[in-house]
SEDREN-170773 format. One line per 2 residues: number of its first residue (from 1); their letters; for each residue x, y, z of C-alpha. Coordinates in steps of 0.25 Angstrom, whole numbers, plus 5000, padded with zeros to 4 digits. Example, Ala and Ser with C-alpha at 12.3 -4.5 7.8 and 13.67 -1.06 7.14 Angstrom:
# residues 2
1) as) 5049,4982,5031 | 5055,4996,5029
# end
This chain:
# residues 280
1) mk) 5097,4975,4941 | 5087,4969,4951
3) pf) 5077,4978,4958 | 5083,4987,4969
5) er) 5097,4983,4965 | 5108,4993,4965
7) en) 5117,4994,4953 | 5132,4992,4953
9) td) 5132,4989,4968 | 5142,4978,4974
11) ig) 5136,4971,4986 | 5145,4970,4998
13) wc) 5141,4957,5004 | 5147,4943,5005
15) pg) 5143,4933,4995 | 5131,4925,5001
17) cg) 5127,4936,5011 | 5113,4936,5016
19) nf) 5112,4951,5013 | 5111,4948,4998
21) gi) 5098,4941,5000 | 5092,4952,5008
23) lt) 5097,4962,4998 | 5089,4954,4987
25) li) 5077,4953,4996 | 5076,4969,4998
27) re) 5077,4971,4984 | 5067,4961,4980
29) vl) 5057,4966,4991 | 5058,4981,4986
31) de) 5056,4976,4972 | 5044,4968,4975
33) lk) 5038,4979,4983 | 5040,4988,4971
35) ad) 5048,4998,4980 | 5053,5011,4974
37) gr) 5068,5011,4978 | 5068,5026,4979
39) sv) 5058,5025,4991 | 5066,5014,4998
41) vi) 5077,5017,5008 | 5086,5006,5014
43) vs) 5094,5011,5027 | 5105,5003,5031
45) gi) 5117,5003,5041 | 5130,4996,5041
47) gq) 5133,4982,5038 | 5132,4971,5027
49) aa) 5117,4971,5028 | 5117,4986,5027
51) kt) 5123,4986,5014 | 5110,4981,5008
53) py) 5104,4995,5003 | 5116,4998,4995
55) yv) 5112,4987,4986 | 5097,4990,4985
57) dv) 5093,5001,4975 | 5085,5010,4985
59) nm) 5088,5022,4994 | 5098,5018,5005
61) fg) 5104,5025,5018 | 5116,5019,5024
63) vl) 5118,5023,5039 | 5126,5020,5051
65) hg) 5127,5006,5058 | 5113,5003,5064
67) ra) 5107,5016,5060 | 5098,5011,5048
69) vp) 5085,5011,5055 | 5085,5025,5061
71) va) 5088,5030,5047 | 5078,5022,5041
73) ta) 5068,5027,5051 | 5071,5041,5047
75) vk) 5070,5039,5032 | 5056,5033,5034
77) aa) 5052,5044,5042 | 5057,5054,5033
79) np) 5050,5048,5021 | 5039,5037,5025
81) el) 5037,5034,5010 | 5050,5027,5009
83) tv) 5052,5012,5011 | 5064,5012,5022
85) va) 5072,5000,5025 | 5083,4999,5037
87) eg) 5092,4987,5033 | 5104,4981,5039
89) gd) 5110,4970,5047 | 5108,4964,5061
91) gd) 5119,4971,5067 | 5116,4984,5060
93) my) 5101,4984,5064 | 5101,4976,5077
95) ge) 5114,4980,5083 | 5119,4994,5079
97) gg) 5105,4998,5075 | 5097,4990,5086
99) nh) 5092,5002,5093 | 5086,5008,5080
101) fl) 5080,4995,5077 | 5072,4995,5090
103) ha) 5067,5009,5088 | 5063,5007,5073
105) vr) 5054,4996,5078 | 5048,5005,5089
107) rn) 5045,5016,5079 | 5040,5007,5069
109) vd) 5048,5014,5058 | 5043,5010,5044
111) iv) 5055,5003,5039 | 5059,4989,5034
113) hi) 5071,4985,5044 | 5079,4974,5037
115) vh) 5090,4967,5045 | 5100,4958,5039
117) nn) 5102,4948,5051 | 5114,4939,5049
119) mi) 5117,4938,5064 | 5131,4944,5062
121) yg) 5138,4957,5059 | 5143,4955,5044
123) lt) 5149,4968,5040 | 5158,4969,5052
125) kg) 5163,4954,5051 | 5155,4945,5059
127) qa) 5152,4949,5073 | 5139,4946,5080
129) sp) 5127,4954,5078 | 5115,4957,5087
131) ts) 5108,4944,5080 | 5120,4935,5081
133) qk) 5116,4922,5088 | 5121,4919,5102
135) gm) 5134,4911,5102 | 5138,4915,5088
137) et) 5153,4917,5087 | 5159,4928,5079
139) kv) 5173,4935,5077 | 5169,4944,5088
141) qv) 5160,4936,5097 | 5170,4924,5097
143) dg) 5163,4918,5109 | 5150,4919,5103
145) vg) 5139,4929,5103 | 5134,4931,5118
147) ne) 5122,4940,5115 | 5108,4936,5112
149) pf) 5104,4939,5098 | 5096,4951,5095
151) np) 5082,4947,5091 | 5077,4959,5082
153) la) 5063,4953,5079 | 5060,4951,5094
155) va) 5065,4966,5097 | 5057,4971,5085
157) la) 5044,4964,5090 | 5046,4968,5104
159) lr) 5045,4983,5099 | 5033,4979,5090
161) ag) 5040,4980,5077 | 5029,4980,5066
163) fv) 5036,4970,5056 | 5046,4960,5061
165) sr) 5052,4949,5052 | 5064,4940,5050
167) vn) 5068,4933,5037 | 5079,4925,5032
169) ig) 5086,4929,5019 | 5088,4914,5016
171) np) 5073,4914,5013 | 5072,4926,5004
173) vh) 5057,4923,5000 | 5052,4924,5014
175) ak) 5062,4935,5017 | 5056,4943,5005
177) qv) 5042,4941,5010 | 5045,4947,5024
179) lk) 5054,4958,5019 | 5043,4963,5009
181) aa) 5033,4962,5021 | 5042,4971,5029
183) fl) 5043,4982,5018 | 5028,4982,5017
185) hr) 5026,4984,5032 | 5023,4997,5037
187) gy) 5032,5000,5049 | 5045,4994,5054
189) al) 5048,4980,5048 | 5060,4972,5053
191) vd) 5065,4961,5043 | 5077,4953,5050
193) if) 5084,4945,5039 | 5092,4933,5042
195) qp) 5104,4933,5033 | 5117,4926,5034
197) cv) 5131,4933,5034 | 5139,4923,5026
199) tf) 5152,4928,5030 | 5152,4931,5045
201) nk) 5140,4922,5050 | 5142,4908,5047
203) in) 5131,4903,5057 | 5119,4911,5052
205) tf) 5119,4906,5038 | 5109,4905,5027
207) gw) 5107,4891,5031 | 5106,4894,5046
209) fg) 5096,4905,5044 | 5088,4895,5036
211) eh) 5089,4884,5046 | 5086,4893,5058
213) ty) 5074,4901,5053 | 5059,4898,5049
215) el) 5048,4906,5043 | 5036,4911,5051
217) da) 5024,4904,5046 | 5010,4910,5043
219) sh) 5005,4906,5057 | 5014,4917,5063
221) dt) 5006,4930,5066 | 5013,4942,5063
223) ad) 5004,4951,5071 | 5007,4943,5084
225) lg) 5018,4950,5091 | 5020,4939,5101
227) aa) 5021,4928,5091 | 5031,4937,5083
229) ma) 5040,4939,5095 | 5039,4924,5098
231) ra) 5044,4921,5084 | 5055,4932,5085
233) me) 5061,4925,5098 | 5063,4912,5090
235) sg) 5077,4910,5086 | 5078,4895,5083
237) pf) 5074,4895,5072 | 5071,4910,5068
239) pl) 5057,4913,5062 | 5057,4921,5049
241) gv) 5045,4930,5044 | 5037,4942,5049
243) fy) 5036,4941,5064 | 5027,4953,5066
245) rl) 5019,4963,5058 | 5011,4975,5063
247) es) 5010,4989,5056 | 5008,5002,5065
249) dt) 5012,5016,5063 | 5026,5019,5059
251) fd) 5037,5029,5063 | 5036,5037,5051
253) er) 5021,5038,5052 | 5022,5043,5066
255) vr) 5033,5053,5064 | 5028,5058,5051
257) hg) 5013,5058,5055 | 5010,5050,5043
259) qr) 5016,5060,5033 | 5024,5052,5022
261) rp) 5030,5064,5015 | 5046,5064,5015
263) ls) 5052,5073,5024 | 5060,5079,5013
265) la) 5048,5085,5007 | 5043,5091,5020
267) th) 5042,5106,5021 | 5045,5114,5034
269) da) 5039,5126,5041 | 5052,5135,5044
271) al) 5044,5143,5053 | 5040,5131,5062
273) iq) 5054,5126,5062 | 5060,5139,5066
275) tl) 5049,5140,5077 | 5055,5126,5082
277) fd) 5069,5131,5082 | 5065,5144,5089
279) ay) 5059,5135,5100 | 5073,5131,5104
# end
């Protein structure tokens, strides 16, 4: 078996799906970082992308649609020693989970936020997602999508996210470098991953993502918020790489006052708790 591969597990994705590449990427990054699977938790919601942790030999927590980020926040606060990942699709994370995305950025939760962005809802048979391009025709949007596509990178930057990135799974070498940097970052780290849905999105294919993206070069200053925002607003073609990087105090550091001991090992003063109850 390969590192971090679950034994005797059937993978429920269509042949050729971009999720396979992301699964491989996550396993390889964990292996190269010499992660202890017992100290890694991947939290996911609902969707094809959200099946990923079922195929990775680490701890996982499956939650309701769009609710992976708040659960990941709680897991990290309860045990800051854990490596915590919130993982899912563009609909799951930017649609149903959009409000949680905003506040995780504001809080600077120390998690890796991996979003499989195929610009479609794949599990529920191909309706437009928040990132679907304007004019795209689907079984539901028969006259074409009329809304402006959601720009997760620009939103994250506007809220001063500490690590903002985008990659294309069609370029796994570059994608691995960025994902590894996200795991090593202290604080919230967004990794938006372009990946095709080969069944329900015949427009944004491997070839399309290859033709409509380019890598940020060494001249891009990841400490320059204005430059990062300017790049994030580009949509023809889309830039790839780390847009912005800045470390600051994290949510778990603030709420735990620097303590890293798991809450499960904490002791409580019954008399103090009773005093609190009596006050009500």
